[in-house]
Biopython code that builds the backbone (N, CA, C, O; Angstrom):
import numpy as np
from Bio.PDB.StructureBuilder import StructureBuilder

atoms = [
    (1, "MET", "N", (146.297, 115.257, 94.313)),
    (1, "MET", "CA", (145.051, 115.913, 94.245)),
    (1, "MET", "C", (144.858, 116.496, 95.640)),
    (1, "MET", "O", (145.037, 115.766, 96.615)),
    (2, "ARG", "N", (144.518, 117.717, 95.785)),
    (2, "ARG", "CA", (144.254, 118.264, 97.179)),
    (2, "ARG", "C", (142.736, 118.641, 97.259)),
    (2, "ARG", "O", (142.087, 118.955, 96.262)),
    (3, "GLY", "N", (142.256, 118.587, 98.442)),
    (3, "GLY", "CA", (140.827, 118.932, 98.668)),
    (3, "GLY", "C", (140.400, 118.232, 99.931)),
    (3, "GLY", "O", (141.195, 117.685, 100.695)),
    (4, "CYS", "N", (139.102, 118.281, 100.103)),
    (4, "CYS", "CA", (138.494, 117.644, 101.287)),
    (4, "CYS", "C", (138.276, 116.124, 101.033)),
    (4, "CYS", "O", (137.651, 115.767, 100.034)),
    (5, "PRO", "N", (138.758, 115.258, 101.882)),
    (5, "PRO", "CA", (138.666, 113.808, 101.665)),
    (5, "PRO", "C", (137.255, 113.297, 102.065)),
    (5, "PRO", "O", (136.971, 112.113, 101.880)),
    (6, "ASP", "N", (136.362, 114.169, 102.614)),
    (6, "ASP", "CA", (135.114, 113.621, 102.966)),
    (6, "ASP", "C", (134.183, 113.600, 101.747)),
    (6, "ASP", "O", (134.231, 114.508, 100.918)),
    (7, "ILE", "N", (133.373, 112.615, 101.641)),
    (7, "ILE", "CA", (132.357, 112.382, 100.550)),
    (7, "ILE", "C", (131.001, 112.553, 101.167)),
    (7, "ILE", "O", (130.691, 111.916, 102.174)),
    (8, "LYS", "N", (130.181, 113.404, 100.581)),
    (8, "LYS", "CA", (128.793, 113.562, 100.993)),
    (8, "LYS", "C", (127.852, 113.259, 99.768)),
    (8, "LYS", "O", (127.827, 113.973, 98.765)),
    (9, "ILE", "N", (127.111, 112.174, 99.936)),
    (9, "ILE", "CA", (126.183, 111.772, 98.953)),
    (9, "ILE", "C", (124.746, 112.276, 99.256)),
    (9, "ILE", "O", (124.154, 111.950, 100.285)),
    (10, "VAL", "N", (124.231, 113.068, 98.330)),
    (10, "VAL", "CA", (122.878, 113.709, 98.525)),
    (10, "VAL", "C", (122.053, 113.121, 97.493)),
    (10, "VAL", "O", (122.247, 113.419, 96.314)),
    (11, "PRO", "N", (121.072, 112.242, 97.871)),
    (11, "PRO", "CA", (120.260, 111.636, 96.847)),
    (11, "PRO", "C", (119.190, 112.555, 96.331)),
    (11, "PRO", "O", (118.577, 113.289, 97.106)),
    (12, "TYR", "N", (118.938, 112.530, 94.972)),
    (12, "TYR", "CA", (118.078, 113.364, 94.345)),
    (12, "TYR", "C", (116.686, 112.703, 94.363)),
    (12, "TYR", "O", (116.527, 111.565, 93.921)),
    (13, "ARG", "N", (115.648, 113.458, 94.898)),
    (13, "ARG", "CA", (114.224, 112.943, 94.932)),
    (13, "ARG", "C", (113.399, 113.840, 94.019)),
    (13, "ARG", "O", (113.505, 115.066, 94.046)),
    (14, "CYS", "N", (112.545, 113.159, 93.183)),
    (14, "CYS", "CA", (111.673, 113.965, 92.398)),
    (14, "CYS", "C", (110.438, 114.396, 93.107)),
    (14, "CYS", "O", (109.784, 115.328, 92.640)),
    (15, "LYS", "N", (110.054, 113.773, 94.234)),
    (15, "LYS", "CA", (108.849, 114.039, 95.024)),
    (15, "LYS", "C", (107.649, 113.810, 94.190)),
    (15, "LYS", "O", (106.604, 114.418, 94.417)),
    (16, "GLY", "N", (107.767, 112.955, 93.237)),
    (16, "GLY", "CA", (106.616, 112.596, 92.422)),
    (16, "GLY", "C", (105.666, 111.675, 93.040)),
    (16, "GLY", "O", (106.134, 110.774, 93.736)),
    (17, "ARG", "N", (104.429, 111.765, 92.896)),
    (17, "ARG", "CA", (103.412, 110.890, 93.610)),
    (17, "ARG", "C", (103.475, 109.537, 92.976)),
    (17, "ARG", "O", (103.282, 108.561, 93.702)),
    (18, "PHE", "N", (103.729, 109.364, 91.681)),
    (18, "PHE", "CA", (103.869, 108.122, 91.038)),
    (18, "PHE", "C", (105.206, 107.504, 90.971)),
    (18, "PHE", "O", (105.354, 106.416, 90.415)),
    (19, "CYS", "N", (106.164, 108.128, 91.496)),
    (19, "CYS", "CA", (107.527, 107.598, 91.444)),
    (19, "CYS", "C", (107.719, 106.611, 92.580)),
    (19, "CYS", "O", (107.556, 106.956, 93.750)),
    (20, "THR", "N", (108.062, 105.394, 92.228)),
    (20, "THR", "CA", (108.178, 104.208, 93.254)),
    (20, "THR", "C", (109.295, 104.588, 94.259)),
    (20, "THR", "O", (109.184, 104.193, 95.420)),
    (21, "THR", "N", (110.314, 105.295, 93.902)),
    (21, "THR", "CA", (111.258, 105.575, 94.888)),
    (21, "THR", "C", (110.928, 106.658, 95.861)),
    (21, "THR", "O", (111.213, 106.538, 97.052)),
    (22, "CYS", "N", (110.298, 107.775, 95.349)),
    (22, "CYS", "CA", (109.945, 108.852, 96.161)),
    (22, "CYS", "C", (108.674, 108.640, 97.061)),
    (22, "CYS", "O", (108.606, 109.059, 98.216)),
    (23, "SER", "N", (107.728, 107.988, 96.455)),
    (23, "SER", "CA", (106.432, 107.788, 97.143)),
    (23, "SER", "C", (106.315, 106.569, 97.959)),
    (23, "SER", "O", (105.312, 106.398, 98.651)),
    (24, "SER", "N", (107.349, 105.639, 97.923)),
    (24, "SER", "CA", (107.157, 104.351, 98.585)),
    (24, "SER", "C", (107.106, 104.560, 100.071)),
    (24, "SER", "O", (106.293, 103.865, 100.679)),
    (25, "GLY", "N", (107.796, 105.352, 100.712)),
    (25, "GLY", "CA", (107.734, 105.627, 102.139)),
    (25, "GLY", "C", (106.402, 106.238, 102.559)),
    (25, "GLY", "O", (105.853, 105.902, 103.609)),
    (26, "GLU", "N", (105.904, 107.120, 101.740)),
    (26, "GLU", "CA", (104.649, 107.799, 102.031)),
    (26, "GLU", "C", (103.504, 106.811, 101.868)),
    (26, "GLU", "O", (102.549, 106.886, 102.641)),
    (27, "THR", "N", (103.538, 105.917, 100.941)),
    (27, "THR", "CA", (102.610, 104.846, 100.625)),
    (27, "THR", "C", (102.638, 103.817, 101.720)),
    (27, "THR", "O", (101.569, 103.328, 102.086)),
    (28, "GLU", "N", (103.718, 103.463, 102.247)),
    (28, "GLU", "CA", (103.821, 102.522, 103.331)),
    (28, "GLU", "C", (103.206, 103.140, 104.629)),
    (28, "GLU", "O", (102.454, 102.488, 105.352)),
    (29, "GLU", "N", (103.561, 104.408, 104.880)),
    (29, "GLU", "CA", (102.930, 105.040, 106.013)),
    (29, "GLU", "C", (101.414, 105.130, 105.905)),
    (29, "GLU", "O", (100.699, 104.843, 106.864)),
    (30, "TRP", "N", (100.911, 105.543, 104.693)),
    (30, "TRP", "CA", (99.555, 105.631, 104.521)),
    (30, "TRP", "C", (98.855, 104.288, 104.767)),
    (30, "TRP", "O", (97.870, 104.210, 105.502)),
    (31, "SER", "N", (99.384, 103.238, 104.136)),
    (31, "SER", "CA", (98.794, 101.865, 104.454)),
    (31, "SER", "C", (98.796, 101.501, 105.865)),
    (31, "SER", "O", (97.844, 100.909, 106.374)),
    (32, "ARG", "N", (99.825, 101.834, 106.500)),
    (32, "ARG", "CA", (99.961, 101.445, 108.016)),
    (32, "ARG", "C", (98.827, 102.180, 108.750)),
    (32, "ARG", "O", (98.136, 101.607, 109.591)),
    (33, "LEU", "N", (98.656, 103.493, 108.400)),
    (33, "LEU", "CA", (97.597, 104.287, 109.119)),
    (33, "LEU", "C", (96.216, 103.738, 108.801)),
    (33, "LEU", "O", (95.349, 103.727, 109.675)),
    (34, "ILE", "N", (95.987, 103.281, 107.569)),
    (34, "ILE", "CA", (94.673, 102.756, 107.214)),
    (34, "ILE", "C", (94.436, 101.461, 107.871)),
    (34, "ILE", "O", (93.349, 101.134, 108.346)),
    (35, "ALA", "N", (95.514, 100.730, 107.877)),
    (35, "ALA", "CA", (95.356, 99.319, 108.537)),
    (35, "ALA", "C", (95.019, 99.503, 110.032)),
    (35, "ALA", "O", (94.187, 98.779, 110.578)),
    (36, "ASP", "N", (95.681, 100.489, 110.689)),
    (36, "ASP", "CA", (95.440, 100.709, 112.060)),
    (36, "ASP", "C", (93.978, 101.130, 112.392)),
    (36, "ASP", "O", (93.367, 100.655, 113.349)),
    (37, "ASP", "N", (93.463, 102.044, 111.548)),
    (37, "ASP", "CA", (92.228, 102.576, 111.662)),
    (37, "ASP", "C", (91.101, 101.693, 111.237)),
    (37, "ASP", "O", (90.088, 101.641, 111.935)),
    (38, "VAL", "N", (91.206, 101.021, 110.178)),
    (38, "VAL", "CA", (90.100, 100.244, 109.591)),
    (38, "VAL", "C", (90.017, 98.905, 109.980)),
    (38, "VAL", "O", (88.926, 98.396, 110.232)),
    (39, "LEU", "N", (91.229, 98.191, 110.062)),
    (39, "LEU", "CA", (91.205, 96.671, 110.264)),
    (39, "LEU", "C", (91.196, 96.294, 111.664)),
    (39, "LEU", "O", (91.192, 95.094, 111.936)),
    (40, "GLN", "N", (91.192, 97.183, 112.609)),
    (40, "GLN", "CA", (91.107, 96.834, 114.040)),
    (40, "GLN", "C", (89.649, 96.717, 114.474)),
    (40, "GLN", "O", (89.239, 97.454, 115.371)),
    (41, "VAL", "N", (88.858, 95.845, 113.897)),
    (41, "VAL", "CA", (87.428, 95.651, 114.296)),
    (41, "VAL", "C", (87.209, 94.266, 114.690)),
    (41, "VAL", "O", (88.008, 93.383, 114.378)),
    (42, "ASN", "N", (86.093, 94.034, 115.404)),
    (42, "ASN", "CA", (85.707, 92.744, 115.832)),
    (42, "ASN", "C", (85.022, 91.829, 114.754)),
    (42, "ASN", "O", (84.809, 90.631, 114.942)),
    (43, "HIS", "N", (84.722, 92.463, 113.685)),
    (43, "HIS", "CA", (83.987, 91.710, 112.557)),
    (43, "HIS", "C", (84.407, 92.228, 111.180)),
    (43, "HIS", "O", (84.990, 93.305, 111.057)),
    (44, "ARG", "N", (84.108, 91.463, 110.182)),
    (44, "ARG", "CA", (84.411, 91.989, 108.847)),
    (44, "ARG", "C", (83.038, 91.917, 108.143)),
    (44, "ARG", "O", (82.211, 91.043, 108.400)),
    (45, "HIS", "N", (82.862, 92.868, 107.264)),
    (45, "HIS", "CA", (81.584, 92.984, 106.498)),
    (45, "HIS", "C", (81.954, 92.801, 104.991)),
    (45, "HIS", "O", (82.688, 93.623, 104.442)),
    (46, "VAL", "N", (81.448, 91.723, 104.322)),
    (46, "VAL", "CA", (81.800, 91.552, 102.956)),
    (46, "VAL", "C", (80.444, 91.609, 102.228)),
    (46, "VAL", "O", (79.446, 91.040, 102.671)),
    (47, "ILE", "N", (80.460, 92.347, 101.051)),
    (47, "ILE", "CA", (79.413, 92.385, 100.115)),
    (47, "ILE", "C", (79.768, 91.779, 98.831)),
    (47, "ILE", "O", (80.831, 92.124, 98.313)),
    (48, "PHE", "N", (78.981, 90.875, 98.219)),
    (48, "PHE", "CA", (79.271, 90.409, 96.985)),
    (48, "PHE", "C", (77.991, 90.329, 96.191)),
    (48, "PHE", "O", (76.891, 90.245, 96.738)),
    (49, "THR", "N", (78.177, 90.358, 94.813)),
    (49, "THR", "CA", (77.020, 90.283, 94.051)),
    (49, "THR", "C", (76.943, 88.986, 93.303)),
    (49, "THR", "O", (77.954, 88.293, 93.192)),
    (50, "ILE", "N", (75.787, 88.618, 92.781)),
    (50, "ILE", "CA", (75.555, 87.384, 92.174)),
    (50, "ILE", "C", (75.294, 87.686, 90.640)),
    (50, "ILE", "O", (74.457, 88.552, 90.387)),
    (51, "ASP", "N", (75.885, 87.100, 89.683)),
    (51, "ASP", "CA", (75.619, 87.281, 88.288)),
    (51, "ASP", "C", (74.158, 87.137, 88.026)),
    (51, "ASP", "O", (73.506, 86.273, 88.612)),
    (52, "GLU", "N", (73.620, 87.961, 87.161)),
    (52, "GLU", "CA", (72.207, 87.850, 86.853)),
    (52, "GLU", "C", (71.683, 86.513, 86.357)),
    (52, "GLU", "O", (70.517, 86.163, 86.540)),
    (53, "GLY", "N", (72.610, 85.764, 85.706)),
    (53, "GLY", "CA", (72.224, 84.510, 85.196)),
    (53, "GLY", "C", (72.087, 83.486, 86.350)),
    (53, "GLY", "O", (71.404, 82.475, 86.190)),
    (54, "LEU", "N", (72.689, 83.725, 87.435)),
    (54, "LEU", "CA", (72.628, 82.706, 88.589)),
    (54, "LEU", "C", (71.637, 83.151, 89.696)),
    (54, "LEU", "O", (71.387, 82.380, 90.623)),
    (55, "ARG", "N", (71.118, 84.267, 89.624)),
    (55, "ARG", "CA", (70.141, 84.737, 90.633)),
    (55, "ARG", "C", (68.931, 83.810, 90.784)),
    (55, "ARG", "O", (68.438, 83.648, 91.900)),
    (56, "VAL", "N", (68.440, 83.206, 89.721)),
    (56, "VAL", "CA", (67.274, 82.284, 89.757)),
    (56, "VAL", "C", (67.624, 81.132, 90.654)),
    (56, "VAL", "O", (66.795, 80.690, 91.449)),
    (57, "ILE", "N", (68.847, 80.630, 90.543)),
    (57, "ILE", "CA", (69.346, 79.386, 91.250)),
    (57, "ILE", "C", (69.339, 79.785, 92.833)),
    (57, "ILE", "O", (68.853, 79.033, 93.678)),
    (58, "PHE", "N", (69.863, 80.907, 93.111)),
    (58, "PHE", "CA", (69.975, 81.364, 94.439)),
    (58, "PHE", "C", (68.578, 81.679, 95.114)),
    (58, "PHE", "O", (68.383, 81.424, 96.302)),
    (59, "GLN", "N", (67.658, 82.224, 94.330)),
    (59, "GLN", "CA", (66.313, 82.457, 94.811)),
    (59, "GLN", "C", (65.584, 81.170, 95.139)),
    (59, "GLN", "O", (64.759, 81.144, 96.053)),
    (60, "GLU", "N", (65.856, 80.162, 94.452)),
    (60, "GLU", "CA", (65.149, 78.836, 94.735)),
    (60, "GLU", "C", (65.722, 78.241, 96.029)),
    (60, "GLU", "O", (65.299, 77.167, 96.455)),
]
sb = StructureBuilder()
sb.init_structure("model")
sb.init_model(0)
sb.init_chain("A")
sb.init_seg("    ")
for serial, (resi, resn, name, xyz) in enumerate(atoms, 1):
    if name == "N":
        sb.init_residue(resn, " ", resi, " ")
    sb.init_atom(name, np.array(xyz, "f"), 0.0, 1.0, " ", f" {name:<3s}", serial, name[0])
structure = sb.get_structure()
């Protein structure tokens, strides 16, 4: 068999937003940017709600 002995593999990407292969790099980059912007604070603010049935107990 004659021909070029070099093999070139070109992966196919669907570029779909919901594809775990194609969007995983973009998702990781986005989460890194969000973590750098949002989580670099001196404090954390947490909001939680109390079930309506337990509110009387907390009010007392």
